C-alpha positions as CSV (number, residue, x, y, z in Angstrom):
1,M,0.3,26.3,15.2
2,H,0.4,23.6,12.8
3,K,-2.2,23.9,10.1
4,I,-3.5,20.5,8.6
5,L,-5.9,20.3,5.8
6,C,-8.3,17.3,6.3
7,L,-9.5,16.2,2.9
8,N,-11.2,13.2,3.9
9,K,-12.5,12.1,7.6
10,I,-10.1,10.9,9.4
11,S,-10.3,8.5,12.3
12,P,-10.4,10.8,15.8
13,V,-8.2,7.7,16.9
14,G,-5.8,9.4,14.7
15,T,-6.3,13.0,14.7
16,K,-6.4,13.4,18.7
17,R,-2.5,12.3,18.3
18,F,-1.9,16.0,17.1
19,G,-1.8,17.5,20.4
20,E,-2.5,21.3,21.4
21,A,0.2,22.8,19.0
22,Y,-1.8,21.6,16.0
23,T,-5.1,22.3,13.9
24,F,-7.2,20.8,11.7
25,S,-10.2,21.1,9.5
26,P,-11.8,20.1,6.3
27,E,-11.6,23.8,5.3
28,M,-8.2,24.7,6.4
29,Q,-6.4,27.3,4.5
30,E,-2.7,27.6,3.9
31,P,-2.1,24.4,5.3
32,E,1.4,22.8,6.3
33,G,0.0,18.9,5.8
34,I,-2.9,17.5,4.2
35,L,-4.5,14.5,5.5
36,V,-6.3,12.2,2.9
37,R,-7.6,8.7,2.2
38,S,-9.5,8.6,-1.1
39,A,-9.8,12.2,-2.4
40,A,-8.6,13.3,-5.8
41,M,-5.8,15.5,-5.5
42,H,-4.7,15.5,-9.2
43,D,-6.1,18.7,-10.0
44,M,-5.8,20.5,-6.6
45,N,-3.6,23.7,-6.4
46,L,-1.2,22.8,-4.2
47,P,-0.5,25.7,-1.9
48,E,2.8,27.2,-1.2
49,T,2.9,26.3,2.6
50,L,2.6,22.5,1.9
51,L,5.1,20.4,3.0
52,A,3.8,16.9,3.2
53,I,0.6,15.0,2.4
54,A,-0.5,11.9,4.6
55,R,-2.0,9.1,3.1
56,A,-4.2,6.8,5.6
57,G,-3.5,4.2,3.1
58,A,-1.2,2.3,1.0
59,G,-1.8,3.4,-2.4
60,V,-1.1,6.8,-3.2
61,N,-2.9,6.7,-6.8
62,N,-5.3,10.1,-6.2
63,I,-2.1,11.7,-5.3
64,P,0.0,13.9,-7.7
65,V,3.3,12.7,-6.7
66,D,6.0,13.4,-9.3
67,K,4.2,17.1,-8.8
68,C,4.8,16.9,-5.3
69,T,8.3,16.2,-5.2
70,E,9.2,18.6,-7.9
71,K,7.8,21.2,-5.0
72,G,9.7,19.4,-2.6
73,I,6.5,17.9,-0.7
74,V,6.8,14.8,1.2
75,V,4.3,11.9,0.5
76,F,3.7,9.4,3.1
77,N,1.4,6.2,3.2
78,T,0.7,4.0,5.3
79,P,2.1,0.3,4.8
80,G,1.1,-2.5,7.1
81,A,-1.7,-0.3,8.8
82,N,-4.6,-2.2,6.6
83,A,-2.3,-5.5,6.0
84,N,-4.2,-7.6,8.4
85,A,-7.9,-6.0,7.5
86,V,-6.9,-7.3,3.7
87,K,-5.6,-10.8,5.1
88,E,-8.6,-12.0,6.7
89,L,-10.9,-10.6,3.9
90,V,-8.3,-12.4,1.4
91,L,-8.4,-15.5,3.4
92,C,-12.5,-15.2,3.5
93,A,-12.6,-14.9,-0.5
94,L,-10.0,-18.3,-0.7
95,L,-12.7,-20.2,1.1
96,L,-15.7,-18.5,-0.4
97,T,-13.8,-19.6,-4.0
98,S,-13.3,-22.9,-3.0
99,R,-16.4,-24.3,-1.7
100,K,-18.8,-22.0,-4.1
101,I,-20.3,-20.3,-1.0
102,P,-21.2,-17.3,-3.1
103,A,-23.6,-19.3,-5.7
104,A,-24.7,-21.8,-2.6
105,M,-26.1,-18.7,-0.8
106,D,-27.8,-17.2,-3.9
107,W,-29.4,-20.4,-5.0
108,V,-31.2,-21.1,-1.4
109,K,-32.9,-18.1,-1.8
110,T,-34.5,-19.5,-4.7
111,L,-36.2,-21.9,-2.3
112,K,-38.3,-19.0,-0.5
113,G,-41.9,-20.4,-0.6
114,E,-40.9,-24.1,-0.9
115,G,-42.3,-24.5,2.4
116,G,-42.0,-27.8,4.1
117,A,-40.2,-29.2,0.6
118,V,-36.8,-27.1,1.4
119,G,-35.0,-29.4,3.5
120,K,-35.9,-32.0,0.7
121,L,-34.7,-29.7,-2.2
122,V,-31.5,-28.8,-0.5
123,E,-30.6,-32.2,-0.5
124,K,-31.4,-32.8,-3.7
125,G,-29.5,-29.7,-5.2
126,K,-26.5,-29.4,-3.0
127,S,-24.2,-31.6,-5.0
128,Q,-23.9,-28.6,-7.6
129,F,-22.0,-26.7,-4.9
130,A,-19.4,-28.9,-4.0
131,G,-15.9,-27.7,-3.9
132,P,-12.3,-28.9,-2.6
133,E,-11.1,-28.2,0.9
134,I,-7.9,-26.0,1.0
135,S,-6.0,-28.4,3.3
136,G,-3.2,-30.0,1.2
137,K,-3.4,-27.4,-1.8
138,T,-1.0,-25.6,-3.3
139,L,-1.0,-21.7,-3.0
140,G,1.1,-19.3,-5.0
141,V,1.6,-15.5,-3.2
142,V,3.2,-13.1,-5.6
143,G,4.5,-10.2,-3.8
144,L,5.7,-11.0,-0.6
145,G,5.3,-7.2,1.5
146,A,3.1,-6.6,4.2
147,I,-0.2,-8.0,3.4
148,G,1.1,-11.0,1.3
149,I,3.5,-12.4,4.5
150,L,0.4,-12.3,6.3
151,V,-1.0,-14.4,3.5
152,A,1.0,-16.8,3.0
153,N,2.0,-17.5,6.5
154,A,-1.7,-17.7,7.6
155,A,-2.4,-19.9,4.8
156,E,0.6,-22.4,5.6
157,A,-1.1,-22.8,9.0
158,L,-4.5,-23.6,7.4
159,G,-2.2,-26.8,6.0
160,M,-1.6,-25.2,2.5
161,T,1.9,-25.8,0.7
162,V,2.4,-22.5,0.1
163,Y,5.4,-20.9,-2.8
164,G,6.0,-17.0,-2.8
165,Y,7.8,-15.2,-5.1
166,D,9.1,-11.6,-5.1
167,P,12.3,-10.7,-6.5
168,F,12.6,-7.7,-4.4
169,L,11.6,-9.2,-0.4
170,S,13.8,-6.9,1.8
171,V,15.6,-9.1,4.8
172,E,13.1,-7.6,7.1
173,A,10.4,-9.2,5.3
174,A,12.1,-12.1,5.1
175,W,12.6,-13.0,9.0
176,R,8.8,-12.1,9.2
177,L,7.8,-14.8,6.6
178,S,7.8,-18.6,7.5
179,S,10.4,-21.1,7.1
180,S,8.1,-23.6,5.6
181,V,7.4,-20.9,2.4
182,K,8.7,-22.2,-0.6
183,R,10.7,-20.2,-2.7
184,S,10.0,-19.6,-6.0
185,L,12.4,-17.8,-8.4
186,S,10.1,-17.2,-11.1
187,L,6.4,-16.6,-11.7
188,D,6.3,-19.5,-14.2
189,E,7.2,-21.7,-11.1
190,I,4.0,-20.0,-9.3
191,Y,1.8,-20.8,-12.6
192,A,3.1,-24.4,-13.0
193,N,2.5,-25.4,-9.4
194,C,-0.2,-23.7,-7.6
195,D,-3.9,-24.9,-7.4
196,Y,-4.4,-21.3,-5.9
197,I,-2.6,-17.7,-6.5
198,S,-3.4,-14.4,-4.8
199,L,-1.6,-11.3,-6.3
200,H,-0.3,-8.5,-3.7
201,L,1.8,-6.5,-5.6
202,P,1.6,-2.7,-6.8
203,A,0.4,-2.1,-10.5
204,T,3.3,-0.4,-12.3
205,K,4.3,-0.8,-15.8
206,D,5.8,-3.9,-15.4
207,T,3.2,-5.2,-13.8
208,K,-0.2,-4.1,-15.4
209,G,-1.8,-6.8,-17.7
210,M,0.3,-9.2,-16.2
211,I,-2.4,-11.9,-15.8
212,N,-3.8,-12.5,-19.7
213,G,-4.1,-14.6,-21.6
214,E,-0.8,-15.7,-22.5
215,T,-0.2,-16.0,-18.1
216,I,-3.3,-17.4,-17.5
217,G,-2.5,-20.6,-20.3
218,K,0.5,-21.1,-18.1
219,M,-1.7,-22.3,-14.9
220,R,-2.8,-25.4,-13.9
221,D,-6.5,-26.0,-15.3
222,G,-9.0,-25.3,-12.8
223,V,-6.7,-22.7,-10.9
224,R,-8.6,-20.3,-8.8
225,L,-7.6,-16.8,-8.9
226,L,-7.4,-14.0,-6.0
227,N,-6.6,-10.3,-6.6
228,F,-7.0,-8.0,-3.6
229,A,-4.0,-5.7,-4.8
230,R,-5.0,-3.6,-8.0
231,G,-7.4,-4.4,-10.6
232,E,-5.1,-3.3,-13.1
233,L,-3.0,-6.2,-12.8
234,C,-5.6,-8.4,-14.6
235,D,-6.9,-8.7,-18.1
236,S,-10.4,-8.7,-17.2
237,A,-11.4,-10.1,-20.6
238,A,-8.7,-12.8,-20.6
239,L,-10.5,-13.7,-17.2
240,C,-13.9,-13.9,-18.5
241,E,-12.6,-16.3,-21.6
242,A,-10.8,-18.8,-19.1
243,L,-13.9,-19.0,-16.8
244,A,-16.2,-19.9,-19.6
245,S,-13.5,-22.3,-20.6
246,G,-13.1,-23.8,-17.1
247,K,-9.5,-22.9,-17.6
248,M,-10.1,-21.0,-14.5
249,A,-12.3,-22.2,-11.8
250,A,-12.9,-19.4,-10.2
251,Y,-11.9,-15.6,-9.7
252,A,-11.8,-13.5,-6.2
253,T,-11.3,-9.7,-6.3
254,D,-11.8,-6.5,-4.2
255,F,-11.9,-4.7,-7.8
256,P,-15.1,-5.5,-9.9
257,A,-14.8,-4.4,-13.7
258,D,-17.9,-4.7,-15.8
259,C,-17.3,-7.7,-17.4
260,L,-17.2,-9.6,-14.4
261,I,-20.1,-8.4,-12.4
262,G,-22.5,-11.4,-12.8
263,A,-20.0,-13.7,-14.3
264,E,-20.1,-17.3,-13.3
265,N,-17.9,-18.4,-10.9
266,V,-16.8,-14.3,-10.0
267,T,-16.6,-13.0,-6.4
268,A,-16.5,-9.4,-6.7
269,L,-16.4,-7.3,-3.7
270,P,-16.6,-3.3,-3.8
271,H,-12.9,-2.6,-2.7
272,L,-13.8,-4.1,1.3
273,G,-10.1,-5.1,1.8
274,A,-9.5,-2.2,4.4
275,S,-13.1,-1.3,5.7
276,T,-12.8,-2.1,9.3
277,P,-13.0,0.6,12.2
278,E,-9.4,-1.3,13.6
279,S,-7.6,-1.1,10.0
280,E,-9.0,2.8,9.7
281,D,-7.6,3.6,13.1
282,N,-3.9,2.2,12.7
283,C,-4.0,4.2,9.3
284,A,-4.7,7.3,10.7
285,E,-2.4,6.8,13.9
286,M,0.1,6.1,11.3
287,A,-0.5,9.0,8.6
288,V,-0.6,11.4,11.9
289,D,2.3,9.8,13.5
290,Q,4.5,10.2,10.5
291,M,3.5,13.7,9.8
292,K,4.5,15.1,13.4
293,D,7.8,13.5,12.8
294,Y,8.3,15.2,9.8
295,L,6.6,18.8,10.6
296,E,8.7,18.3,14.3
297,N,11.4,17.0,13.6
298,G,12.3,16.4,9.7
299,N,12.2,12.6,10.0
300,I,11.0,10.7,6.8
301,K,9.6,7.6,7.2
302,N,7.4,5.4,4.6
303,A,7.8,8.3,2.3
304,V,6.8,7.5,-1.2
305,N,8.9,10.1,-2.9
306,L,12.1,10.4,-0.6
307,P,14.4,8.1,1.1
308,S,13.2,7.5,4.8
309,L,15.6,9.1,7.1
310,S,15.6,9.9,11.0
311,M,17.9,11.2,13.0
312,A,18.0,12.1,16.7
313,R,18.3,16.0,17.7
314,E,21.5,17.4,19.2
315,P,20.9,19.0,21.9
316,G,21.6,23.2,21.3
317,T,21.3,22.9,17.2
318,K,19.1,24.2,14.9
319,R,17.8,21.5,12.1
320,V,18.4,22.0,8.9
321,C,16.3,20.4,6.1
322,L,17.0,20.0,2.5
323,I,15.4,18.2,-0.4
324,H,17.7,18.6,-3.4
325,K,18.5,16.8,-6.5
326,N,20.8,13.7,-6.2
327,L,23.9,15.3,-8.0
328,P,27.6,14.7,-7.4
329,N,29.5,16.5,-4.3
330,T,26.1,17.9,-3.1
331,I,27.3,17.2,0.7
332,A,30.4,19.1,-0.1
333,I,28.8,22.0,-1.2
334,F,26.1,22.3,1.9
335,A,29.7,22.1,4.1
336,A,31.4,24.4,2.3
337,A,27.8,26.8,2.5
338,C,28.2,26.4,5.9
339,G,31.4,27.3,6.7
340,Q,30.8,30.4,4.3
341,A,28.3,30.9,6.9
342,G,30.0,31.0,9.8
343,I,28.2,28.0,11.6
344,N,29.3,24.7,12.4
345,I,27.6,21.3,11.9
346,E,27.5,19.0,14.9
347,N,25.8,15.8,12.8
348,M,24.7,15.1,9.5
349,Q,22.8,12.4,7.2
350,S,21.6,11.9,3.7
351,K,20.0,9.8,2.0
352,S,19.5,9.6,-1.8
353,R,16.3,8.1,-3.7
354,G,16.0,8.1,-7.4
355,E,16.7,11.7,-9.3
356,Y,16.2,13.1,-5.6
357,A,17.9,13.0,-2.6
358,Y,17.2,14.5,1.3
359,T,20.0,16.0,3.9
360,I,19.4,16.6,7.6
361,L,21.8,19.2,9.6
362,D,21.9,19.9,13.0
363,V,24.3,23.0,13.4
364,T,25.3,25.7,15.7
365,G,25.9,29.2,15.0
366,D,23.4,31.9,14.0
367,L,21.8,30.8,9.9
368,P,22.1,33.8,7.5
369,G,19.3,33.5,5.0
370,G,19.5,32.4,2.1
371,T,22.3,30.3,3.2
372,F,21.4,27.2,0.7
373,S,18.5,29.0,-1.0
374,K,21.3,29.9,-4.0
375,L,22.1,26.8,-4.6
376,E,20.1,25.4,-7.8
377,H,20.1,21.6,-7.3
378,V,18.2,22.6,-3.3
379,V,14.1,22.0,-4.1
380,K,13.2,22.9,-0.7
381,I,14.7,24.1,2.7
382,R,13.4,24.1,5.9
383,V,14.8,25.1,9.5
384,I,13.4,23.9,12.5
385,E,14.5,25.7,15.9
């Protein structure tokens, strides 16, 4: 029986996929797997039994990824599962900021109690909330992952000219991107050409604070900025200054900062990007499926700390799963260890990611205990019968 600890409430659409071979609860002791959404895990004592953590969502800032890697614990996320939900909210924000709709709604509330004068007051005051149509305007999408591609394609369908920037664009992602999206070779090209800019990239040491006084200065006057990726991408003080001066016409974000709350021309939402029942179901299903495939077959898909690696099972074999340091001659060492133990390798795959690698061996014969455990560079060994 596989034991799973649920640190947050996970959609039953996902957990029902575990089946009878699994048991799960918020109090589970000595789990093989952990399902988590937003619970903070950095101070958590990770049990020795733990093999995998699956985050029902894309971000893994709440998980001690480096510590997990050192202990041979695979950390999964669910990229793309909430992409449509975030895309819809970005499109909503695109329209809200363009037409000054939040401010207009707040103003209408001030007319309460004016009775029959409301109609005249509306006609007199509506001009202060005039804003441009998005059709025919330019949108720069920075980051063409699962969400960025959906935003770019949808904006293009709404009549916008779309520029896309992503130096790490994969071939698979490129196939999903509309051929009408213009490729930008630099962020400066995005800043110089776009009326609207939408950010869709992770917060790393290279991207934190990328939107600051200097980069805002390169943007068009009256630019509208959308940030539904990570709050740390933007210097909030620089945004407030740009909004106050009129350099930036509007800012919409899913990550409120104190100085931005209540500021004019700021639409701040309480991290609603993935807050749809469909998104929660999709994330739960993907998280559970990925964890099951790893626990039952050793296959890895969408791990943030180890390479993706899947291999069909060879009938009549035992599967040996090895998480190890990415060092020269490792495969030869594994093969030699198998030879010395008198076991035959029927199939094998290995991939690396940075300092670590993952190898799957399907073997026949009796596998003596300790066959690989004495190898210093092996972090975790698992045998699946």
